[in-house]
OpenMM code with the backbone's topology and positions (N, CA, C; nanometers):
from openmm import Vec3, app, unit

residues = "MET SER ASP LYS SER MET TYR PRO PRO THR GLY GLY ARG ALA ALA THR ALA PRO GLY THR ASP LEU SER GLU PRO VAL ALA ARG ILE VAL ARG GLU GLU LEU LYS VAL ILE GLU GLU GLU MET LEU ALA GLU LEU ARG ALA GLN PRO GLN ARG ARG THR VAL LYS MET ASN ALA GLY ALA THR ALA ALA SER LEU TYR ALA GLY GLY ALA LEU ALA VAL ALA VAL GLY LEU LEU LEU ALA LEU VAL LEU PRO ALA TRP ALA ALA PHE LEU ILE VAL ALA ALA GLY LEU PHE GLY LEU ALA LEU ALA PHE ARG ALA ALA ALA ARG ALA ARG GLY ARG THR ARG ARG THR ALA ASP THR VAL SER GLY GLU SER PRO PRO LEU GLY GLN PRO THR GLY LEU GLY PRO GLY VAL GLY ALA GLY PRO ILE PRO PRO GLY PRO GLY MET ALA PRO THR GLN GLY VAL ASN PRO GLY GLY ALA PRO HIS HIS ARG ALA".split()
positions = [
    Vec3(9.2655, 10.1115, 6.7872),
    Vec3(9.1763, 10.0093, 6.8193),
    Vec3(9.0335, 10.0604, 6.8134),
    Vec3(8.9499, 10.0221, 6.9080),
    Vec3(8.8125, 10.0669, 6.8972),
    Vec3(8.7845, 10.1713, 7.0031),
    Vec3(8.7142, 10.2691, 6.9597),
    Vec3(8.6770, 10.3766, 7.0512),
    Vec3(8.5324, 10.3538, 7.0920),
    Vec3(8.5078, 10.3312, 7.2205),
    Vec3(8.3738, 10.3000, 7.2682),
    Vec3(8.2822, 10.4205, 7.2634),
    Vec3(8.3335, 10.5355, 7.2407),
    Vec3(8.2484, 10.6536, 7.2355),
    Vec3(8.1656, 10.6578, 7.1077),
    Vec3(8.2004, 10.5769, 7.0096),
    Vec3(8.1255, 10.5750, 6.8840),
    Vec3(7.9938, 10.4986, 6.8978),
    Vec3(7.9840, 10.4067, 6.9934),
    Vec3(7.8661, 10.3236, 7.0092),
    Vec3(7.7659, 10.3895, 7.1031),
    Vec3(7.6345, 10.3707, 7.0793),
    Vec3(7.5365, 10.4282, 7.1716),
    Vec3(7.5438, 10.3565, 7.3059),
    Vec3(7.5046, 10.4270, 7.4123),
    Vec3(7.5086, 10.3636, 7.5440),
    Vec3(7.4061, 10.2503, 7.5519),
    Vec3(7.4409, 10.1445, 7.6221),
    Vec3(7.3508, 10.0307, 7.6349),
    Vec3(7.2425, 10.0617, 7.7359),
    Vec3(7.1229, 10.0015, 7.7124),
    Vec3(7.0122, 10.0198, 7.8041),
    Vec3(6.9334, 10.1455, 7.7775),
    Vec3(6.9838, 10.2369, 7.7055),
    Vec3(6.9129, 10.3608, 7.6760),
    Vec3(6.8594, 10.3603, 7.5346),
    Vec3(6.7784, 10.4562, 7.5052),
    Vec3(6.7205, 10.4668, 7.3720),
    Vec3(6.8194, 10.5368, 7.2809),
    Vec3(6.8321, 10.4866, 7.1604),
    Vec3(6.9262, 10.5474, 7.0663),
    Vec3(6.8726, 10.6832, 7.0241),
    Vec3(6.9597, 10.7746, 7.0088),
    Vec3(6.9194, 10.9087, 6.9662),
    Vec3(6.8800, 10.9032, 6.8199),
    Vec3(6.7629, 10.9580, 6.7864),
    Vec3(6.7164, 10.9598, 6.6483),
    Vec3(6.6972, 11.1029, 6.6051),
    Vec3(6.7039, 11.1201, 6.4775),
    Vec3(6.6834, 11.2537, 6.4233),
    Vec3(6.5361, 11.2896, 6.4374),
    Vec3(6.5043, 11.4165, 6.4547),
    Vec3(6.3640, 11.4559, 6.4667),
    Vec3(6.2856, 11.4158, 6.3424),
    Vec3(6.1628, 11.3637, 6.3642),
    Vec3(6.0747, 11.3261, 6.2531),
    Vec3(6.1002, 11.1872, 6.1997),
    Vec3(6.1932, 11.1127, 6.2574),
    Vec3(6.2192, 10.9773, 6.2087),
    Vec3(6.1616, 10.8708, 6.3005),
    Vec3(6.0814, 10.9081, 6.3978),
    Vec3(6.0164, 10.8114, 6.4872),
    Vec3(5.9032, 10.7429, 6.4117),
    Vec3(5.9196, 10.6137, 6.3842),
    Vec3(5.8232, 10.5388, 6.3038),
    Vec3(5.7243, 10.4592, 6.3872),
    Vec3(5.7337, 10.4659, 6.5171),
    Vec3(5.6491, 10.3807, 6.5989),
    Vec3(5.5008, 10.4146, 6.5849),
    Vec3(5.4648, 10.5407, 6.5770),
    Vec3(5.3228, 10.5776, 6.5675),
    Vec3(5.2607, 10.5354, 6.4344),
    Vec3(5.3229, 10.5638, 6.3180),
    Vec3(5.2623, 10.5161, 6.1918),
    Vec3(5.2550, 10.3637, 6.1832),
    Vec3(5.3575, 10.2947, 6.2331),
    Vec3(5.3560, 10.1487, 6.2286),
    Vec3(5.2447, 10.0955, 6.3188),
    Vec3(5.2282, 10.1543, 6.4371),
    Vec3(5.1219, 10.1114, 6.5276),
    Vec3(4.9850, 10.1353, 6.4655),
    Vec3(4.9677, 10.2473, 6.3960),
    Vec3(4.8401, 10.2777, 6.3305),
    Vec3(4.8106, 10.1759, 6.2212),
    Vec3(4.9109, 10.1406, 6.1405),
    Vec3(4.8928, 10.0427, 6.0322),
    Vec3(4.8578, 9.9056, 6.0909),
    Vec3(4.9259, 9.8687, 6.1997),
    Vec3(4.8976, 9.7393, 6.2629),
    Vec3(4.7553, 9.7367, 6.3161),
    Vec3(4.7096, 9.8458, 6.3788),
    Vec3(4.5716, 9.8517, 6.4287),
    Vec3(4.4714, 9.8392, 6.3151),
    Vec3(4.4972, 9.9076, 6.2024),
    Vec3(4.4060, 9.8987, 6.0870),
    Vec3(4.4006, 9.7567, 6.0324),
    Vec3(4.5158, 9.6921, 6.0217),
    Vec3(4.5194, 9.5544, 5.9712),
    Vec3(4.4461, 9.4597, 6.0664),
    Vec3(4.4639, 9.4783, 6.1952),
    Vec3(4.3928, 9.3947, 6.2921),
    Vec3(4.2424, 9.4147, 6.2819),
    Vec3(4.2004, 9.5377, 6.2562),
    Vec3(4.0572, 9.5650, 6.2408),
    Vec3(4.0018, 9.4946, 6.1166),
    Vec3(4.0774, 9.4971, 6.0060),
    Vec3(4.0343, 9.4291, 5.8834),
    Vec3(4.0253, 9.2786, 5.9067),
    Vec3(4.1248, 9.2234, 5.9758),
    Vec3(4.1234, 9.0794, 6.0039),
    Vec3(4.0042, 9.0440, 6.0917),
    Vec3(3.9757, 9.1282, 6.1907),
    Vec3(3.8614, 9.1028, 6.2783),
    Vec3(3.7303, 9.1045, 6.2002),
    Vec3(3.7143, 9.2003, 6.1078),
    Vec3(3.5923, 9.2073, 6.0260),
    Vec3(3.5788, 9.0840, 5.9380),
    Vec3(3.6907, 9.0372, 5.8802),
    Vec3(3.6862, 8.9173, 5.7964),
    Vec3(3.6472, 8.7942, 5.8783),
    Vec3(3.7015, 8.7835, 5.9985),
    Vec3(3.6682, 8.6696, 6.0844),
    Vec3(3.5207, 8.6717, 6.1226),
    Vec3(3.4683, 8.7913, 6.1546),
    Vec3(3.3265, 8.8008, 6.1894),
    Vec3(3.2381, 8.7642, 6.0710),
    Vec3(3.2760, 8.8078, 5.9504),
    Vec3(3.1979, 8.7733, 5.8313),
    Vec3(3.1994, 8.6229, 5.8083),
    Vec3(3.3143, 8.5599, 5.8318),
    Vec3(3.3225, 8.4148, 5.8145),
    Vec3(3.2381, 8.3417, 5.9186),
    Vec3(3.2387, 8.3918, 6.0414),
    Vec3(3.1570, 8.3296, 6.1450),
    Vec3(3.0083, 8.3433, 6.1148),
    Vec3(2.9704, 8.4571, 6.0567),
    Vec3(2.8289, 8.4754, 6.0199),
    Vec3(2.7890, 8.3832, 5.9059),
    Vec3(2.8822, 8.3492, 5.8162),
    Vec3(2.8508, 8.2658, 5.7002),
    Vec3(2.8431, 8.1182, 5.7362),
    Vec3(2.8973, 8.0779, 5.8516),
    Vec3(2.8986, 7.9363, 5.8863),
    Vec3(2.7601, 7.8744, 5.8998),
    Vec3(2.6608, 7.9393, 5.9619),
    Vec3(2.5280, 7.8763, 5.9675),
    Vec3(2.4690, 7.8543, 5.8280),
    Vec3(2.4962, 7.9446, 5.7340),
    Vec3(2.4461, 7.9266, 5.5981),
    Vec3(2.5128, 7.8062, 5.5332),
    Vec3(2.6436, 7.7904, 5.5558),
    Vec3(2.7131, 7.6741, 5.5003),
    Vec3(2.6562, 7.5450, 5.5596),
    Vec3(2.6287, 7.5491, 5.6880),
    Vec3(2.5737, 7.4310, 5.7551),
    Vec3(2.4376, 7.3964, 5.6950),
    Vec3(2.3562, 7.4970, 5.6669),
    Vec3(2.2251, 7.4740, 5.6062),
    Vec3(2.2405, 7.4128, 5.4674),
    Vec3(2.3353, 7.4635, 5.3902),
    Vec3(2.3581, 7.4098, 5.2557),
    Vec3(2.4033, 7.2643, 5.2642),
    Vec3(2.4918, 7.2348, 5.3595),
    Vec3(2.5376, 7.0963, 5.3752),
    Vec3(2.4228, 7.0041, 5.4166),
    Vec3(2.3366, 7.0515, 5.5047),
    Vec3(2.2221, 6.9707, 5.5472),
    Vec3(2.1270, 6.9458, 5.4297),
    Vec3(2.1038, 7.0491, 5.3484),
    Vec3(2.0172, 7.0310, 5.2314),
    Vec3(2.0793, 6.9343, 5.1317),
    Vec3(2.2113, 6.9401, 5.1151),
    Vec3(2.2778, 6.8469, 5.0241),
    Vec3(2.2650, 6.7043, 5.0767),
    Vec3(2.2787, 6.6865, 5.2061),
    Vec3(2.2614, 6.5532, 5.2646),
    Vec3(2.1198, 6.5011, 5.2478),
    Vec3(2.0216, 6.5900, 5.2675),
    Vec3(1.8817, 6.5499, 5.2496),
    Vec3(1.8544, 6.5129, 5.1039),
    Vec3(1.9143, 6.5869, 5.0117),
    Vec3(1.8961, 6.5571, 4.8690),
    Vec3(1.9551, 6.4209, 4.8353),
    Vec3(2.0743, 6.3924, 4.8849),
    Vec3(2.1372, 6.2633, 4.8572),
    Vec3(2.0550, 6.1495, 4.9175),
    Vec3(2.0072, 6.1680, 5.0411),
    Vec3(1.9276, 6.0637, 5.1051),
    Vec3(1.7973, 6.0393, 5.0290),
    Vec3(1.7339, 6.1481, 4.9824),
    Vec3(1.6089, 6.1298, 4.9084),
    Vec3(1.6342, 6.0651, 4.7723),
    Vec3(1.7503, 6.0904, 4.7137),
    Vec3(1.7843, 6.0250, 4.5870),
    Vec3(1.7965, 5.8741, 4.6076),
    Vec3(1.8676, 5.8343, 4.7131),
    Vec3(1.8793, 5.6917, 4.7420),
    Vec3(1.7440, 5.6310, 4.7789),
    Vec3(1.6630, 5.7037, 4.8532),
    Vec3(1.5307, 5.6525, 4.8901),
    Vec3(1.4440, 5.6352, 4.7657),
    Vec3(1.4528, 5.7299, 4.6735),
    Vec3(1.3774, 5.7174, 4.5487),
    Vec3(1.4234, 5.5977, 4.4674),
    Vec3(1.5546, 5.5738, 4.4652),
    Vec3(1.6065, 5.4564, 4.3946),
    Vec3(1.5577, 5.3277, 4.4569),
    Vec3(1.5579, 5.3234, 4.5888),
    Vec3(1.5092, 5.2027, 4.6582),
    Vec3(1.3612, 5.1811, 4.6325),
    Vec3(1.2857, 5.2910, 4.6308),
    Vec3(1.1422, 5.2810, 4.6022),
    Vec3(1.1187, 5.2309, 4.4594),
    Vec3(1.1994, 5.2809, 4.3657),
    Vec3(1.1849, 5.2352, 4.2272),
    Vec3(1.2164, 5.0867, 4.2156),
    Vec3(1.3183, 5.0400, 4.2865),
    Vec3(1.3521, 4.8973, 4.2840),
    Vec3(1.2390, 4.8157, 4.3468),
    Vec3(1.1832, 4.8661, 4.4557),
    Vec3(1.0743, 4.7936, 4.5216),
    Vec3(0.9528, 4.7821, 4.4297),
    Vec3(0.9197, 4.8914, 4.3605),
    Vec3(0.8055, 4.8870, 4.2678),
    Vec3(0.8365, 4.7910, 4.1526),
    Vec3(0.9615, 4.7929, 4.1053),
    Vec3(1.0000, 4.7001, 3.9982),
    Vec3(0.9892, 4.5554, 4.0416),
    Vec3(1.0344, 4.5271, 4.1632),
    Vec3(1.0253, 4.3889, 4.2138),
    Vec3(0.8809, 4.3477, 4.2355),
    Vec3(0.7974, 4.4418, 4.2790),
    Vec3(0.6555, 4.4111, 4.2985),
    Vec3(0.5888, 4.3799, 4.1647),
    Vec3(0.6202, 4.4612, 4.0626),
    Vec3(0.5640, 4.4327, 3.9298),
    Vec3(0.6210, 4.3045, 3.8710),
    Vec3(0.7443, 4.2689, 3.9112),
    Vec3(0.8064, 4.1467, 3.8587),
    Vec3(0.7357, 4.0209, 3.9074),
    Vec3(0.6514, 4.0339, 4.0094),
    Vec3(0.5743, 3.9172, 4.0546),
    Vec3(0.4671, 3.8775, 3.9545),
    Vec3(0.4165, 3.9773, 3.8779),
    Vec3(0.3081, 3.9477, 3.7838),
    Vec3(0.3510, 3.9609, 3.6383),
    Vec3(0.4673, 4.0217, 3.6150),
    Vec3(0.5197, 4.0397, 3.4788),
    Vec3(0.6612, 3.9842, 3.4716),
    Vec3(0.7125, 3.9688, 3.3514),
    Vec3(0.8558, 3.9359, 3.3419),
    Vec3(0.9384, 4.0524, 3.4001),
    Vec3(1.0532, 4.0216, 3.4572),
    Vec3(1.1346, 4.1231, 3.5256),
    Vec3(1.1724, 4.2388, 3.4320),
    Vec3(1.2084, 4.2069, 3.3076),
    Vec3(1.2491, 4.3139, 3.2158),
    Vec3(1.1331, 4.4085, 3.1883),
    Vec3(1.0128, 4.3573, 3.1764),
    Vec3(0.8964, 4.4415, 3.1498),
    Vec3(0.8627, 4.5271, 3.2726),
    Vec3(0.8754, 4.4674, 3.3893),
    Vec3(0.8459, 4.5417, 3.5121),
    Vec3(0.9403, 4.6610, 3.5260),
    Vec3(1.0685, 4.6390, 3.5061),
    Vec3(1.1636, 4.7484, 3.5214),
    Vec3(1.1573, 4.8472, 3.4048),
    Vec3(1.1122, 4.8025, 3.2904),
    Vec3(1.0893, 4.8955, 3.1789),
    Vec3(0.9731, 4.9888, 3.2122),
    Vec3(0.8696, 4.9376, 3.2756),
    Vec3(0.7560, 5.0208, 3.3180),
    Vec3(0.8015, 5.1221, 3.4235),
    Vec3(0.8830, 5.0766, 3.5189),
    Vec3(0.9330, 5.1673, 3.6232),
    Vec3(1.0191, 5.2771, 3.5600),
    Vec3(1.1054, 5.2408, 3.4661),
    Vec3(1.1910, 5.3396, 3.3993),
    Vec3(1.1068, 5.4403, 3.3219),
    Vec3(1.0034, 5.3938, 3.2532),
    Vec3(0.9159, 5.4850, 3.1800),
    Vec3(0.8439, 5.5800, 3.2757),
    Vec3(0.8007, 5.5266, 3.3906),
    Vec3(0.7355, 5.6124, 3.4896),
    Vec3(0.8305, 5.7182, 3.5441),
    Vec3(0.9548, 5.6818, 3.5716),
    Vec3(1.0531, 5.7794, 3.6198),
    Vec3(1.0849, 5.8837, 3.5128),
    Vec3(1.0917, 5.8398, 3.3873),
    Vec3(1.1154, 5.9333, 3.2784),
    Vec3(0.9989, 6.0315, 3.2661),
    Vec3(0.8761, 5.9819, 3.2785),
    Vec3(0.7589, 6.0702, 3.2746),
    Vec3(0.7587, 6.1692, 3.3903),
    Vec3(0.8004, 6.1238, 3.5088),
    Vec3(0.8103, 6.2128, 3.6242),
    Vec3(0.9148, 6.3218, 3.6003),
    Vec3(1.0283, 6.2851, 3.5412),
    Vec3(1.1315, 6.3836, 3.5096),
    Vec3(1.0803, 6.4874, 3.4093),
    Vec3(1.0065, 6.4431, 3.3099),
    Vec3(0.9492, 6.5369, 3.2122),
    Vec3(0.8474, 6.6300, 3.2774),
    Vec3(0.7689, 6.5779, 3.3705),
    Vec3(0.6710, 6.6621, 3.4403),
    Vec3(0.7413, 6.7686, 3.5242),
    Vec3(0.8495, 6.7305, 3.5942),
    Vec3(0.9254, 6.8290, 3.6715),
    Vec3(0.9874, 6.9350, 3.5804),
    Vec3(1.0396, 6.8922, 3.4662),
    Vec3(1.1010, 6.9868, 3.3726),
    Vec3(0.9971, 7.0843, 3.3187),
    Vec3(0.8798, 7.0334, 3.2832),
    Vec3(0.7738, 7.1204, 3.2312),
    Vec3(0.7288, 7.2198, 3.3383),
    Vec3(0.7180, 7.1742, 3.4630),
    Vec3(0.6777, 7.2636, 3.5711),
    Vec3(0.7834, 7.3723, 3.5941),
    Vec3(0.9105, 7.3348, 3.5869),
    Vec3(1.0174, 7.4332, 3.6051),
    Vec3(1.0168, 7.5350, 3.4924),
    Vec3(0.9959, 7.4896, 3.3701),
    Vec3(0.9910, 7.5838, 3.2567),
    Vec3(0.8709, 7.6771, 3.2685),
    Vec3(0.7560, 7.6234, 3.3085),
    Vec3(0.6368, 7.7070, 3.3221),
    Vec3(0.6584, 7.8115, 3.4312),
    Vec3(0.7213, 7.7731, 3.5387),
    Vec3(0.7487, 7.8692, 3.6455),
    Vec3(0.8460, 7.9762, 3.5975),
    Vec3(0.9473, 7.9365, 3.5207),
    Vec3(1.0430, 8.0332, 3.4669),
    Vec3(0.9765, 8.1318, 3.3724),
    Vec3(0.8836, 8.0835, 3.2905),
    Vec3(0.8127, 8.1735, 3.1978),
    Vec3(0.7247, 8.2717, 3.2717),
    Vec3(0.6514, 8.2256, 3.3728),
    Vec3(0.5632, 8.3169, 3.4454),
    Vec3(0.6443, 8.4200, 3.5214),
    Vec3(0.7593, 8.3825, 3.5733),
    Vec3(0.8439, 8.4780, 3.6443),
    Vec3(0.8956, 8.5840, 3.5480),
    Vec3(0.9438, 8.5412, 3.4298),
    Vec3(0.9955, 8.6372, 3.3310),
    Vec3(0.8842, 8.7262, 3.2782),
    Vec3(0.7667, 8.6685, 3.2522),
    Vec3(0.6553, 8.7466, 3.2017),
    Vec3(0.6123, 8.8493, 3.3050),
    Vec3(0.6093, 8.8116, 3.4316),
    Vec3(0.5735, 8.9062, 3.5368),
    Vec3(0.6745, 9.0194, 3.5449),
    Vec3(0.8030, 8.9901, 3.5234),
    Vec3(0.9047, 9.0943, 3.5254),
    Vec3(0.8845, 9.1919, 3.4100),
    Vec3(0.8557, 9.1401, 3.2894),
    Vec3(0.8408, 9.2288, 3.1750),
    Vec3(0.7099, 9.3060, 3.1816),
    Vec3(0.6047, 9.2474, 3.2398),
    Vec3(0.4784, 9.3186, 3.2534),
    Vec3(0.4918, 9.4314, 3.3550),
    Vec3(0.5699, 9.4084, 3.4623),
    Vec3(0.5845, 9.5110, 3.5646),
    Vec3(0.6744, 9.6250, 3.5203),
    Vec3(0.7351, 9.6136, 3.4026),
    Vec3(0.8181, 9.7212, 3.3516),
    Vec3(0.9656, 9.6990, 3.3740),
    Vec3(1.0019, 9.5961, 3.4507),
    Vec3(1.1426, 9.5666, 3.4720),
    Vec3(1.1927, 9.4842, 3.3554),
    Vec3(1.3091, 9.5207, 3.3051),
    Vec3(1.3656, 9.4416, 3.1969),
    Vec3(1.4584, 9.3380, 3.2578),
    Vec3(1.4619, 9.2172, 3.2010),
    Vec3(1.5507, 9.1147, 3.2534),
    Vec3(1.6959, 9.1558, 3.2307),
    Vec3(1.7907, 9.0980, 3.3053),
    Vec3(1.9311, 9.1316, 3.2855),
    Vec3(1.9751, 9.0997, 3.1439),
    Vec3(2.0732, 9.1743, 3.0954),
    Vec3(2.1219, 9.1535, 2.9594),
    Vec3(2.1770, 9.0137, 2.9443),
    Vec3(2.1575, 8.9561, 2.8280),
    Vec3(2.2083, 8.8240, 2.7990),
    Vec3(2.1176, 8.7122, 2.8443),
    Vec3(2.0068, 8.7421, 2.9121),
    Vec3(1.9148, 8.6380, 2.9537),
    Vec3(1.7905, 8.6440, 2.8665),
    Vec3(1.7349, 8.5282, 2.8336),
    Vec3(1.6160, 8.5281, 2.7487),
    Vec3(1.4973, 8.5911, 2.8203),
    Vec3(1.4062, 8.6471, 2.7428),
    Vec3(1.2903, 8.7146, 2.8005),
    Vec3(1.1693, 8.6242, 2.8094),
    Vec3(1.1743, 8.5075, 2.7528),
    Vec3(1.0606, 8.4167, 2.7574),
    Vec3(0.9586, 8.4462, 2.6484),
    Vec3(0.9956, 8.5313, 2.5523),
    Vec3(0.9026, 8.5685, 2.4462),
    Vec3(0.9215, 8.4854, 2.3208),
    Vec3(1.0126, 8.3910, 2.3230),
    Vec3(1.0340, 8.3056, 2.2079),
    Vec3(1.1815, 8.2966, 2.1775),
    Vec3(1.2193, 8.2061, 2.0893),
    Vec3(1.3613, 8.1888, 2.0603),
    Vec3(1.4165, 8.3112, 1.9873),
    Vec3(1.5292, 8.3582, 2.0357),
    Vec3(1.5966, 8.4701, 1.9702),
    Vec3(1.5482, 8.6059, 2.0144),
    Vec3(1.4330, 8.6165, 2.0775),
    Vec3(1.3809, 8.7468, 2.1170),
    Vec3(1.4476, 8.7873, 2.2467),
    Vec3(1.5135, 8.8992, 2.2481),
    Vec3(1.5795, 8.9491, 2.3660),
    Vec3(1.7141, 8.8846, 2.3921),
    Vec3(1.7574, 8.7949, 2.3067),
    Vec3(1.8840, 8.7270, 2.3263),
    Vec3(1.9956, 8.7918, 2.2464),
    Vec3(1.9744, 8.9081, 2.1907),
    Vec3(2.0780, 8.9769, 2.1144),
    Vec3(2.0409, 8.9842, 1.9679),
    Vec3(2.1274, 9.0449, 1.8863),
    Vec3(2.0975, 9.0582, 1.7434),
    Vec3(2.0985, 8.9232, 1.6732),
    Vec3(2.0117, 8.9102, 1.5746),
    Vec3(2.0013, 8.7879, 1.4973),
    Vec3(2.0752, 8.8100, 1.3658),
    Vec3(2.1703, 8.7214, 1.3319),
    Vec3(2.2425, 8.7406, 1.2064),
    Vec3(2.1489, 8.7186, 1.0882),
    Vec3(2.1756, 8.7848, 0.9757),
    Vec3(2.0884, 8.7675, 0.8589),
    Vec3(2.0957, 8.6251, 0.8063),
    Vec3(1.9818, 8.5720, 0.7704),
    Vec3(1.9734, 8.4374, 0.7164),
    Vec3(1.9820, 8.4401, 0.5651),
    Vec3(1.9648, 8.3246, 0.5012),
    Vec3(1.9702, 8.3202, 0.3550),
    Vec3(1.8571, 8.4028, 0.2952),
    Vec3(1.8891, 8.4815, 0.1980),
    Vec3(1.7896, 8.5636, 0.1313),
    Vec3(1.7660, 8.6967, 0.2003),
    Vec3(1.8276, 8.7210, 0.3147),
    Vec3(1.8122, 8.8481, 0.3846),
    Vec3(1.9333, 8.9351, 0.3536),
    Vec3(1.9081, 9.0612, 0.3270),
    Vec3(2.0173, 9.1525, 0.2991),
    Vec3(2.0800, 9.1979, 0.4300),
    Vec3(2.2143, 9.1962, 0.4401),
    Vec3(2.2768, 9.2449, 0.5628),
    Vec3(2.2604, 9.3958, 0.5744),
    Vec3(2.2575, 9.4446, 0.6969),
    Vec3(2.2417, 9.5883, 0.7172),
    Vec3(2.3723, 9.6593, 0.6873),
    Vec3(2.3640, 9.7861, 0.6622),
    Vec3(2.4811, 9.8670, 0.6303),
    Vec3(2.5481, 9.9146, 0.7581),
    Vec3(2.6593, 9.8563, 0.8000),
    Vec3(2.7374, 9.9082, 0.9106),
    Vec3(2.6975, 9.8587, 1.0483),
    Vec3(2.5711, 9.8748, 1.0868),
    Vec3(2.5314, 9.8347, 1.2223),
    Vec3(2.4035, 9.7531, 1.2176),
    Vec3(2.3839, 9.6709, 1.3200),
    Vec3(2.2597, 9.5974, 1.3346),
    Vec3(2.1536, 9.6895, 1.3917),
    Vec3(2.0267, 9.6522, 1.3833),
    Vec3(1.9227, 9.7358, 1.4393),
    Vec3(1.9418, 9.7636, 1.5897),
    Vec3(2.0082, 9.6733, 1.6623),
    Vec3(2.0304, 9.6930, 1.8050),
    Vec3(2.1403, 9.7934, 1.8330),
    Vec3(2.2145, 9.8371, 1.7315),
    Vec3(2.3185, 9.9354, 1.7509),
    Vec3(2.4573, 9.8739, 1.7608),
    Vec3(2.4689, 9.7402, 1.7658),
    Vec3(2.5988, 9.6778, 1.7747),
    Vec3(2.6646, 9.6765, 1.6361),
    Vec3(2.7958, 9.6879, 1.6292),
    Vec3(2.8624, 9.6855, 1.4978),
    Vec3(2.8404, 9.5517, 1.4296),
    Vec3(2.8279, 9.5559, 1.2983),
    Vec3(2.8024, 9.4353, 1.2185),
    Vec3(2.9370, 9.3803, 1.1726),
    Vec3(2.9661, 9.2563, 1.2087),
    Vec3(3.0908, 9.1931, 1.1679),
    Vec3(3.0578, 9.0753, 1.0797),
    Vec3(3.1323, 9.0627, 0.9724),
    Vec3(3.1135, 8.9485, 0.8839),
    Vec3(3.2140, 8.8403, 0.9201),
    Vec3(3.1689, 8.7153, 0.9131),
    Vec3(3.2589, 8.6039, 0.9465),
    Vec3(3.3384, 8.5612, 0.8266),
] * unit.nanometer
topology = app.Topology()
chain = topology.addChain("A")
for resn in residues:
    res = topology.addResidue(resn, chain)
    for name in ("N", "CA", "C"):
        topology.addAtom(name, app.Element.getBySymbol(name[0]), res)
């Protein structure tokens, strides 16, 4: 039948071979994992005010977009008192288009001055970004056009020359 001497005694710790106690390495790994989780949670808590700021700015942008639309409608309706409605709203649309072009020109001018200041100070812009010196300049090698002889083996920039 069964011999009870084969089973370890109940309530006591089972006898283990020397060097097979895994409690210390497992406890160390658990402590390290808890520390990593704690650091991640703290980083997430620190990022929450920034997310809140971004959400508030997005809400302000949406509200100002609707306010601008309402203002454009109001100006159109005001002009419609003295002009035909289609002409009034055509004038408003042209004015909004002109405003968009002015913003675009201002953004481009700011981008050029920033890039020019970087190149004047000796810093080179990151690879793959235009330098503001004109089309194709700083944007990588230019393939040979009609009437231009292809280079032998490599482009002047040092990149291998591949034919399509």
